[in-house]
Every structure is written in C-alpha cells, then in structure tokens.
TIDRENGU-135425 format. One record per residue (C-alpha): residue number from 1; residue in three letters; x, y, z. Coordinates in pm, whole numbers, plus 32768, in hexadecimal, padded with zeros to 4 digits. Example, Ala and Ser with C-alpha at 12.3 -4.5 7.8 and 13.67 -1.06 7.14 Angstrom:
// residues 2
> 1:Ala:84CE:7E3E:830C .
> 2:Ser:8557:7F96:82CA .
END
This chain:
// residues 127
> 1:Met:85FF:7F4F:8233 .
> 2:Ile:8510:7F94:8342 .
> 3:Thr:854D:7F8B:84A5 .
> 4:Ser:8416:7F69:85C0 .
> 5:Ile:848A:802C:86FB .
> 6:Ser:83C3:801D:886B .
> 7:Ile:834B:8179:88C2 .
> 8:Pro:8393:8165:8A33 .
> 9:Glu:82FF:82B1:8A7B .
> 10:Glu:8198:81FD:89F9 .
> 11:His:819A:8104:8B17 .
> 12:Gln:80AC:801D:8A1F .
> 13:Pro:810C:7EC8:8982 .
> 14:Tyr:8056:7EFA:8832 .
> 15:Ile:811C:8021:87C7 .
> 16:Thr:8272:8056:86F0 .
> 17:Arg:831F:813D:8626 .
> 18:Leu:8377:80D7:84EC .
> 19:Val:84DB:8151:8459 .
> 20:Asp:8583:815B:8313 .
> 21:Glu:86FD:8152:82CE .
> 22:Lys:86D0:82CE:828E .
> 23:Gly:8635:830E:83CA .
> 24:Arg:84E5:8365:8373 .
> 25:Ser:83D7:82B7:843C .
> 26:Val:8287:826D:8471 .
> 27:Ile:81BD:8215:85B9 .
> 28:Val:80CD:80ED:857B .
> 29:Asn:7FEB:8012:8689 .
> 30:Ser:7F11:7F09:86A3 .
> 31:Ser:7DA8:7F6C:85E5 .
> 32:Ser:7D10:7E63:86F0 .
> 33:Arg:7DB1:7F68:87FF .
> 34:Gly:7CB8:806E:8763 .
> 35:Asp:7DCC:8172:870A .
> 36:Ala:7CF5:8272:8623 .
> 37:Glu:7E56:836C:861D .
> 38:Arg:7F1B:8258:8574 .
> 39:Leu:7F30:812B:84A6 .
> 40:Ser:7F1C:7FC3:84D2 .
> 41:Pro:804C:7ED7:8412 .
> 42:Ser:7F32:7E35:831B .
> 43:Gln:7ECA:7FAD:82BF .
> 44:Leu:8058:7FE2:828F .
> 45:Leu:8055:7EB9:81A5 .
> 46:Ala:7F09:7F30:80F7 .
> 47:Ala:7F7B:8093:80D1 .
> 48:Gly:80BE:8013:8037 .
> 49:Leu:7FF4:7F54:7F23 .
> 50:Ala:7EE8:8076:7EDF .
> 51:Gly:803A:8189:7EDB .
> 52:Cys:80E9:807B:7DED .
> 53:Met:7FC5:8050:7D06 .
> 54:Ser:7F69:81DC:7D0D .
> 55:Met:80EF:824A:7C90 .
> 56:Thr:8105:8114:7B90 .
> 57:Ala:7FAB:81AD:7AFC .
> 58:Lys:802F:8305:7AF6 .
> 59:Gly:817B:82A7:7A5E .
> 60:Met:80F2:81E7:7945 .
> 61:Met:7FF5:8313:78FE .
> 62:Phe:8132:8407:78F0 .
> 63:Gln:81F8:82F8:7824 .
> 64:Ala:80B9:82D8:7736 .
> 65:Gly:80A1:8446:773F .
> 66:Leu:7F36:8441:77B0 .
> 67:Ser:7ED4:8541:78BE .
> 68:Tyr:7DEF:84ED:79E9 .
> 69:Asn:7D1C:85AE:7AD2 .
> 70:Asp:7D23:84BA:7C22 .
> 71:Val:7DB8:8355:7C38 .
> 72:Thr:7D11:82C9:7D67 .
> 73:Val:7D4B:8169:7E06 .
> 74:Thr:7C84:80FB:7F2E .
> 75:Cys:7D25:7F6C:7FBE .
> 76:Asp:7CD5:7E9A:80CE .
> 77:Met:7D36:7D62:8160 .
> 78:Val:7C2D:7C78:819C .
> 79:Lys:7C21:7B1B:8205 .
> 80:Glu:7B63:7A0F:8113 .
> 81:Asp:7B71:7892:8133 .
> 82:Glu:7C8C:7893:8240 .
> 83:Lys:7D8A:7997:816D .
> 84:Tyr:7D94:7ADC:8150 .
> 85:Val:7D88:7BA0:801E .
> 86:Phe:7D90:7D03:7FB8 .
> 87:Val:7C7B:7D96:7F28 .
> 88:Tyr:7CC4:7ED0:7E44 .
> 89:Asp:7BE2:7FE6:7D5F .
> 90:Leu:7CE0:80BC:7C84 .
> 91:Lys:7C15:81E4:7BE6 .
> 92:Ile:7CD4:82C0:7ACE .
> 93:Asp:7C08:83FE:7AB6 .
> 94:Ser:7C58:8473:7944 .
> 95:Asp:7BF0:8547:7835 .
> 96:Glu:7CAD:8467:772E .
> 97:Asp:7C3E:8342:7665 .
> 98:Pro:7BA6:825D:773E .
> 99:Ala:7C0A:8108:76D6 .
> 100:Ala:7D80:81AB:76F4 .
> 101:Val:7D39:81EF:7850 .
> 102:Glu:7CA7:807D:78AA .
> 103:Glu:7DCD:7FD9:77DE .
> 104:Ile:7EB7:8097:78D3 .
> 105:Arg:7DDE:807F:7A19 .
> 106:Lys:7DF1:7EEA:79AF .
> 107:Lys:7F65:7EEC:7981 .
> 108:Ala:7F9E:7FA8:7AAB .
> 109:Ser:7F56:7E87:7B5E .
> 110:Glu:803C:7D9E:7A9C .
> 111:Gly:8170:7EA7:7AFD .
> 112:Cys:8137:7EF0:7C39 .
> 113:Tyr:823D:7E6E:7CEF .
> 114:Val:81AB:7E68:7E5B .
> 115:Arg:80B1:7D87:7DB3 .
> 116:Asn:8193:7C9F:7D1E .
> 117:Ile:823A:7C6D:7E53 .
> 118:Leu:80F1:7BFD:7F0D .
> 119:Ala:8077:7B56:7DE0 .
> 120:Ser:81BA:7A90:7DFF .
> 121:Gly:8168:79D7:7F5C .
> 122:Pro:82C8:7A5C:8001 .
> 123:Glu:835D:79A3:810A .
> 124:Thr:83A7:7A36:8267 .
> 125:Arg:84CB:79C3:831E .
> 126:Glu:85C7:7A17:8447 .
> 127:Lys:872D:7AB8:83FB .
END
C-alpha cells in the first residue's frame, strides 16, 4: 500500500511524499510544474514498468543459465488517439546465442507483472 502525504514545509500544491508500509518514501511532483529534481507520477508509472521488465528479463536470463552484459529498458507514456500508451524498448546486451537472447527478450514482456496489470486495464475505485 502506498500513502500520499503532503509536505507542509514545501508549501506547494504540486509536491507530495509517497510512503509505503515499511516507511520507504519518495517525493514526487507534477512534471508540468517543472521540478527537475523529482519524478512526476506518470514517470513513476513508466519507471515501474521499466524496472519490472528489466528484472523479469534478467531473471529469465539467469534461469536459462545465460549471462548478460547489460539489460536496458527505456519507457515512456504517450497519448495516441485519446488514450495513453506505454512505449518501451527492452535491450539485452549478451554474448550468448542471439536467438536464445531474443526469445527471452520477447518472453520478458509477457512475464512482466506490471505490464500485465497495465494491459488488463485496471479499475480505480474509492475505498
């Protein structure tokens, strides 16, 4: 569970602290307000997808006994035809068999928990 808490000392309506049940926190702001030091809520969504996709690919490489030099995922949220779409690019730099690495790259998308949640069109509702 994540809780959003106002930051009184900031005195700005477009900044909040997000805290999880273990007390870990991050400060976010509205990107339209121009704070280069903090991520916006939409960037956090993209970061969640990129991070999950990366960890999924690395885990699949490990389980297959394949090594990698680097796994990089870039992700952005764009508006297309009145809906938002997450566009990502997963790259696996590896000296292993290219066909095996490509198969894992494709399967990582299907195995990514965050991608599957976003693809299901989750609902939001008040508690």
